N, CA, C and O atoms as a GROMACS GRO file, in nm:
protein
  332
    1MET      N    1 -12.176  -0.575   1.832
    1MET     CA    2 -12.232  -0.492   1.719
    1MET      C    3 -12.351  -0.425   1.759
    1MET      O    4 -12.368  -0.313   1.710
    2PHE      N    5 -12.447  -0.474   1.844
    2PHE     CA    6 -12.562  -0.399   1.879
    2PHE      C    7 -12.548  -0.275   1.949
    2PHE      O    8 -12.642  -0.195   1.956
    3TYR      N    9 -12.424  -0.251   2.006
    3TYR     CA   10 -12.412  -0.129   2.080
    3TYR      C   11 -12.413  -0.006   1.989
    3TYR      O   12 -12.432   0.108   2.031
    4ARG      N   13 -12.391  -0.037   1.861
    4ARG     CA   14 -12.391   0.077   1.752
    4ARG      C   15 -12.536   0.098   1.697
    4ARG      O   16 -12.552   0.188   1.614
    5VAL      N   17 -12.636   0.026   1.736
    5VAL     CA   18 -12.776   0.052   1.691
    5VAL      C   19 -12.815   0.195   1.720
    5VAL      O   20 -12.878   0.258   1.635
    6ALA      N   21 -12.786   0.246   1.826
    6ALA     CA   22 -12.825   0.375   1.880
    6ALA      C   23 -12.764   0.486   1.789
    6ALA      O   24 -12.822   0.593   1.778
    7GLN      N   25 -12.651   0.462   1.726
    7GLN     CA   26 -12.577   0.540   1.630
    7GLN      C   27 -12.641   0.554   1.495
    7GLN      O   28 -12.612   0.646   1.419
    8LEU      N   29 -12.730   0.459   1.468
    8LEU     CA   30 -12.786   0.454   1.331
    8LEU      C   31 -12.875   0.579   1.298
    8LEU      O   32 -12.927   0.639   1.393
    9GLN      N   33 -12.893   0.616   1.191
    9GLN     CA   34 -12.978   0.734   1.145
    9GLN      C   35 -13.050   0.687   1.019
    9GLN      O   36 -13.005   0.597   0.948
   10PRO      N   37 -13.173   0.756   0.991
   10PRO     CA   38 -13.240   0.726   0.875
   10PRO      C   39 -13.147   0.736   0.745
   10PRO      O   40 -13.070   0.832   0.732
   11GLY      N   41 -13.154   0.654   0.669
   11GLY     CA   42 -13.064   0.645   0.547
   11GLY      C   43 -12.949   0.547   0.558
   11GLY      O   44 -12.891   0.505   0.458
   12ALA      N   45 -12.916   0.511   0.685
   12ALA     CA   46 -12.796   0.428   0.710
   12ALA      C   47 -12.847   0.280   0.637
   12ALA      O   48 -12.964   0.245   0.621
   13ILE      N   49 -12.732   0.212   0.601
   13ILE     CA   50 -12.760   0.086   0.544
   13ILE      C   51 -12.722  -0.029   0.627
   13ILE      O   52 -12.609  -0.036   0.675
   14VAL      N   53 -12.815  -0.124   0.648
   14VAL     CA   54 -12.787  -0.248   0.726
   14VAL      C   55 -12.776  -0.368   0.629
   14VAL      O   56 -12.870  -0.394   0.554
   15GLN      N   57 -12.668  -0.436   0.629
   15GLN     CA   58 -12.662  -0.549   0.531
   15GLN      C   59 -12.653  -0.678   0.633
   15GLN      O   60 -12.587  -0.680   0.736
   16VAL      N   61 -12.730  -0.778   0.583
   16VAL     CA   62 -12.730  -0.904   0.662
   16VAL      C   63 -12.705  -1.020   0.569
   16VAL      O   64 -12.779  -1.053   0.476
   17PRO      N   65 -12.582  -1.084   0.605
   17PRO     CA   66 -12.538  -1.210   0.517
   17PRO      C   67 -12.646  -1.314   0.536
   17PRO      O   68 -12.695  -1.332   0.647
   18ARG      N   69 -12.682  -1.380   0.435
   18ARG     CA   70 -12.782  -1.497   0.434
   18ARG      C   71 -12.711  -1.616   0.433
   18ARG      O   72 -12.593  -1.617   0.398
   19GLN      N   73 -12.773  -1.722   0.471
   19GLN     CA   74 -12.723  -1.862   0.464
   19GLN      C   75 -12.691  -1.894   0.313
   19GLN      O   76 -12.595  -1.965   0.285
   20ASP      N   77 -12.764  -1.844   0.225
   20ASP     CA   78 -12.754  -1.882   0.083
   20ASP      C   79 -12.630  -1.809   0.010
   20ASP      O   80 -12.603  -1.826  -0.108
   21GLY      N   81 -12.562  -1.728   0.094
   21GLY     CA   82 -12.443  -1.655   0.046
   21GLY      C   83 -12.482  -1.509  -0.013
   21GLY      O   84 -12.394  -1.431  -0.050
   22ARG      N   85 -12.616  -1.480  -0.020
   22ARG     CA   86 -12.654  -1.349  -0.071
   22ARG      C   87 -12.660  -1.256   0.053
   22ARG      O   88 -12.659  -1.303   0.167
   23VAL      N   89 -12.666  -1.127   0.027
   23VAL     CA   90 -12.680  -1.028   0.129
   23VAL      C   91 -12.804  -0.952   0.110
   23VAL      O   92 -12.835  -0.904   0.002
   24ALA      N   93 -12.880  -0.939   0.227
   24ALA     CA   94 -13.000  -0.869   0.228
   24ALA      C   95 -12.970  -0.721   0.273
   24ALA      O   96 -12.896  -0.697   0.369
   25THR      N   97 -13.028  -0.629   0.200
   25THR     CA   98 -12.996  -0.479   0.225
   25THR      C   99 -13.121  -0.420   0.278
   25THR      O  100 -13.229  -0.437   0.223
   26PHE      N  101 -13.103  -0.344   0.394
   26PHE     CA  102 -13.212  -0.280   0.462
   26PHE      C  103 -13.175  -0.136   0.497
   26PHE      O  104 -13.105  -0.112   0.596
   27PRO      N  105 -13.223  -0.035   0.414
   27PRO     CA  106 -13.198   0.105   0.455
   27PRO      C  107 -13.290   0.133   0.588
   27PRO      O  108 -13.405   0.089   0.598
   28VAL      N  109 -13.231   0.205   0.678
   28VAL     CA  110 -13.306   0.233   0.805
   28VAL      C  111 -13.394   0.353   0.770
   28VAL      O  112 -13.352   0.446   0.701
   29TYR      N  113 -13.515   0.348   0.819
   29TYR     CA  114 -13.608   0.454   0.798
   29TYR      C  115 -13.641   0.526   0.924
   29TYR      O  116 -13.699   0.635   0.920
   30GLY      N  117 -13.605   0.466   1.043
   30GLY     CA  118 -13.635   0.519   1.178
   30GLY      C  119 -13.553   0.458   1.282
   30GLY      O  120 -13.519   0.340   1.276
   31VAL      N  121 -13.520   0.541   1.384
   31VAL     CA  122 -13.461   0.501   1.500
   31VAL      C  123 -13.529   0.550   1.621
   31VAL      O  124 -13.529   0.672   1.635
   32GLU      N  125 -13.586   0.480   1.710
   32GLU     CA  126 -13.655   0.534   1.831
   32GLU      C  127 -13.604   0.476   1.957
   32GLU      O  128 -13.559   0.362   1.964
   33ARG      N  129 -13.612   0.563   2.064
   33ARG     CA  130 -13.576   0.513   2.203
   33ARG      C  131 -13.710   0.513   2.288
   33ARG      O  132 -13.792   0.605   2.289
   34TYR      N  133 -13.716   0.403   2.354
   34TYR     CA  134 -13.835   0.378   2.436
   34TYR      C  135 -13.795   0.331   2.572
   34TYR      O  136 -13.709   0.244   2.588
   35PRO      N  137 -13.862   0.394   2.677
   35PRO     CA  138 -13.831   0.340   2.821
   35PRO      C  139 -13.883   0.197   2.815
   35PRO      O  140 -13.983   0.168   2.750
   36LYS      N  141 -13.814   0.113   2.884
   36LYS     CA  142 -13.845  -0.031   2.890
   36LYS      C  143 -13.987  -0.055   2.936
   36LYS      O  144 -14.055  -0.148   2.892
   37SER      N  145 -14.030   0.030   3.026
   37SER     CA  146 -14.178   0.018   3.081
   37SER      C  147 -14.276   0.066   2.988
   37SER      O  148 -14.396   0.051   3.013
   38GLU      N  149 -14.233   0.127   2.872
   38GLU     CA  150 -14.328   0.164   2.770
   38GLU      C  151 -14.298   0.116   2.630
   38GLU      O  152 -14.334   0.180   2.530
   39PHE      N  153 -14.228  -0.004   2.625
   39PHE     CA  154 -14.181  -0.060   2.501
   39PHE      C  155 -14.316  -0.097   2.422
   39PHE      O  156 -14.411  -0.156   2.471
   40PRO      N  157 -14.305  -0.050   2.287
   40PRO     CA  158 -14.425  -0.069   2.207
   40PRO      C  159 -14.429  -0.206   2.142
   40PRO      O  160 -14.411  -0.215   2.021
   41THR      N  161 -14.452  -0.316   2.218
   41THR     CA  162 -14.448  -0.460   2.168
   41THR      C  163 -14.524  -0.468   2.033
   41THR      O  164 -14.468  -0.514   1.933
   42ASP      N  165 -14.647  -0.424   2.030
   42ASP     CA  166 -14.728  -0.446   1.918
   42ASP      C  167 -14.666  -0.377   1.800
   42ASP      O  168 -14.660  -0.437   1.692
   43ARG      N  169 -14.615  -0.246   1.814
   43ARG     CA  170 -14.561  -0.178   1.690
   43ARG      C  171 -14.424  -0.254   1.649
   43ARG      O  172 -14.393  -0.270   1.531
   44VAL      N  173 -14.357  -0.294   1.743
   44VAL     CA  174 -14.204  -0.354   1.711
   44VAL      C  175 -14.229  -0.484   1.641
   44VAL      O  176 -14.168  -0.512   1.538
   45TYR      N  177 -14.325  -0.570   1.700
   45TYR     CA  178 -14.338  -0.706   1.650
   45TYR      C  179 -14.453  -0.733   1.560
   45TYR      O  180 -14.481  -0.849   1.529
   46ALA      N  181 -14.526  -0.624   1.513
   46ALA     CA  182 -14.646  -0.641   1.427
   46ALA      C  183 -14.594  -0.690   1.289
   46ALA      O  184 -14.482  -0.666   1.244
   47ASP      N  185 -14.696  -0.767   1.227
   47ASP     CA  186 -14.679  -0.801   1.083
   47ASP      C  187 -14.670  -0.670   1.010
   47ASP      O  188 -14.724  -0.568   1.050
   48THR      N  189 -14.596  -0.679   0.898
   48THR     CA  190 -14.579  -0.566   0.800
   48THR      C  191 -14.620  -0.610   0.677
   48THR      O  192 -14.628  -0.731   0.653
   49SER      N  193 -14.651  -0.506   0.580
   49SER     CA  194 -14.694  -0.530   0.448
   49SER      C  195 -14.586  -0.566   0.352
   49SER      O  196 -14.608  -0.613   0.241
   50ARG      N  197 -14.459  -0.539   0.404
   50ARG     CA  198 -14.332  -0.565   0.332
   50ARG      C  199 -14.236  -0.628   0.414
   50ARG      O  200 -14.257  -0.627   0.536
   51PRO      N  201 -14.121  -0.689   0.363
   51PRO     CA  202 -14.021  -0.734   0.442
   51PRO      C  203 -13.948  -0.625   0.519
   51PRO      O  204 -13.899  -0.530   0.458
   52GLU      N  205 -13.939  -0.636   0.652
   52GLU     CA  206 -13.867  -0.535   0.737
   52GLU      C  207 -13.775  -0.602   0.834
   52GLU      O  208 -13.783  -0.723   0.855
   53ILE      N  209 -13.684  -0.519   0.898
   53ILE     CA  210 -13.601  -0.559   0.988
   53ILE      C  211 -13.622  -0.470   1.109
   53ILE      O  212 -13.652  -0.352   1.092
   54ARG      N  213 -13.606  -0.524   1.236
   54ARG     CA  214 -13.601  -0.446   1.354
   54ARG      C  215 -13.471  -0.494   1.433
   54ARG      O  216 -13.443  -0.612   1.456
   55LEU      N  217 -13.402  -0.394   1.466
   55LEU     CA  218 -13.274  -0.412   1.551
   55LEU      C  219 -13.306  -0.342   1.678
   55LEU      O  220 -13.340  -0.223   1.685
   56ILE      N  221 -13.289  -0.438   1.792
   56ILE     CA  222 -13.330  -0.385   1.928
   56ILE      C  223 -13.206  -0.396   2.018
   56ILE      O  224 -13.137  -0.498   2.014
   57THR      N  225 -13.177  -0.298   2.097
   57THR     CA  226 -13.072  -0.303   2.190
   57THR      C  227 -13.109  -0.221   2.307
   57THR      O  228 -13.211  -0.153   2.307
   58CYS      N  229 -13.029  -0.227   2.404
   58CYS     CA  230 -13.037  -0.147   2.536
   58CYS      C  231 -12.987  -0.006   2.504
   58CYS      O  232 -12.910   0.011   2.410
   59GLY      N  233 -13.031   0.099   2.585
   59GLY     CA  234 -12.981   0.225   2.563
   59GLY      C  235 -13.027   0.314   2.679
   59GLY      O  236 -13.090   0.265   2.772
   60GLY      N  237 -12.998   0.438   2.673
   60GLY     CA  238 -13.034   0.536   2.775
   60GLY      C  239 -12.940   0.514   2.896
   60GLY      O  240 -12.835   0.451   2.879
   61SER      N  241 -12.972   0.564   3.016
   61SER     CA  242 -12.892   0.562   3.117
   61SER      C  243 -12.894   0.423   3.194
   61SER      O  244 -12.995   0.353   3.190
   62PHE      N  245 -12.783   0.385   3.262
   62PHE     CA  246 -12.767   0.267   3.318
   62PHE      C  247 -12.830   0.265   3.467
   62PHE      O  248 -12.803   0.358   3.543
   63ASP      N  249 -12.906   0.166   3.505
   63ASP     CA  250 -12.969   0.169   3.639
   63ASP      C  251 -12.887   0.068   3.717
   63ASP      O  252 -12.909  -0.052   3.696
   64PRO      N  253 -12.798   0.104   3.801
   64PRO     CA  254 -12.711   0.007   3.876
   64PRO      C  255 -12.800  -0.081   3.969
   64PRO      O  256 -12.765  -0.196   3.994
   65ALA      N  257 -12.907  -0.032   4.018
   65ALA     CA  258 -12.990  -0.116   4.104
   65ALA      C  259 -13.040  -0.238   4.039
   65ALA      O  260 -13.043  -0.347   4.094
   66LYS      N  261 -13.081  -0.213   3.913
   66LYS     CA  262 -13.130  -0.324   3.837
   66LYS      C  263 -13.027  -0.401   3.743
   66LYS      O  264 -13.057  -0.505   3.684
   67GLY      N  265 -12.911  -0.342   3.735
   67GLY     CA  266 -12.812  -0.394   3.650
   67GLY      C  267 -12.836  -0.407   3.501
   67GLY      O  268 -12.800  -0.500   3.430
   68SER      N  269 -12.909  -0.289   3.462
   68SER     CA  270 -12.948  -0.294   3.318
   68SER      C  271 -12.986  -0.147   3.283
   68SER      O  272 -13.017  -0.064   3.367
   69TYR      N  273 -12.981  -0.125   3.145
   69TYR     CA  274 -13.014   0.007   3.092
   69TYR      C  275 -13.161   0.034   3.104
   69TYR      O  276 -13.239  -0.060   3.097
   70ARG      N  277 -13.207   0.165   3.122
   70ARG     CA  278 -13.349   0.201   3.128
   70ARG      C  279 -13.421   0.200   3.014
   70ARG      O  280 -13.543   0.190   3.028
   71ASP      N  281 -13.372   0.207   2.891
   71ASP     CA  282 -13.437   0.217   2.762
   71ASP      C  283 -13.404   0.100   2.664
   71ASP      O  284 -13.316   0.017   2.690
   72ASN      N  285 -13.476   0.098   2.553
   72ASN     CA  286 -13.451   0.014   2.443
   72ASN      C  287 -13.431   0.109   2.333
   72ASN      O  288 -13.493   0.215   2.328
   73ILE      N  289 -13.342   0.072   2.240
   73ILE     CA  290 -13.330   0.148   2.110
   73ILE      C  291 -13.386   0.053   2.003
   73ILE      O  292 -13.353  -0.065   2.006
   74VAL      N  293 -13.468   0.100   1.909
   74VAL     CA  294 -13.515   0.007   1.803
   74VAL      C  295 -13.483   0.089   1.674
   74VAL      O  296 -13.513   0.208   1.667
   75ALA      N  297 -13.421   0.024   1.574
   75ALA     CA  298 -13.387   0.062   1.447
   75ALA      C  299 -13.481   0.002   1.352
   75ALA      O  300 -13.490  -0.121   1.359
   76TYR      N  301 -13.550   0.059   1.270
   76TYR     CA  302 -13.650   0.008   1.172
   76TYR      C  303 -13.594   0.016   1.023
   76TYR      O  304 -13.550   0.122   0.977
   77GLY      N  305 -13.597  -0.092   0.958
   77GLY     CA  306 -13.547  -0.086   0.821
   77GLY      C  307 -13.638  -0.179   0.732
   77GLY      O  308 -13.703  -0.273   0.777
   78VAL      N  309 -13.635  -0.140   0.598
   78VAL     CA  310 -13.705  -0.211   0.504
   78VAL      C  311 -13.619  -0.281   0.392
   78VAL      O  312 -13.524  -0.224   0.339
   79LEU      N  313 -13.655  -0.394   0.362
   79LEU     CA  314 -13.572  -0.470   0.260
   79LEU      C  315 -13.582  -0.401   0.120
   79LEU      O  316 -13.690  -0.380   0.066
   80THR      N  317 -13.466  -0.369   0.069
   80THR     CA  318 -13.464  -0.309  -0.074
   80THR      C  319 -13.388  -0.394  -0.168
   80THR      O  320 -13.406  -0.374  -0.288
   81ALA      N  321 -13.308  -0.484  -0.130
   81ALA     CA  322 -13.232  -0.568  -0.217
   81ALA      C  323 -13.178  -0.696  -0.153
   81ALA      O  324 -13.148  -0.700  -0.034
   82VAL      N  325 -13.166  -0.801  -0.234
   82VAL     CA  326 -13.096  -0.918  -0.198
   82VAL      C  327 -13.004  -0.952  -0.310
   82VAL      O  328 -13.051  -0.977  -0.421
   83ALA      N  329 -12.880  -0.954  -0.288
   83ALA     CA  330 -12.787  -0.975  -0.400
   83ALA      C  331 -12.676  -1.073  -0.351
   83ALA      O  332 -12.585  -1.106  -0.426
   0.00000   0.00000   0.00000
């Protein structure tokens, strides 16, 4: 499923089933691509003033010498409902 993170756009809805049977809804407000060597750890993993989600996957071109993709894609969303 994470291969589709790069296809998300602001306004897309991400729903996460919870263990209690409810579903958390996170509209995406941003999607960014970062070279792995410039990954903004502080921004991605920082505390927030509201409940948020970060979806992180690989992206960009594939580096056969390293056996991995050169970039990371990060989708940012904010919790708007739990139903």
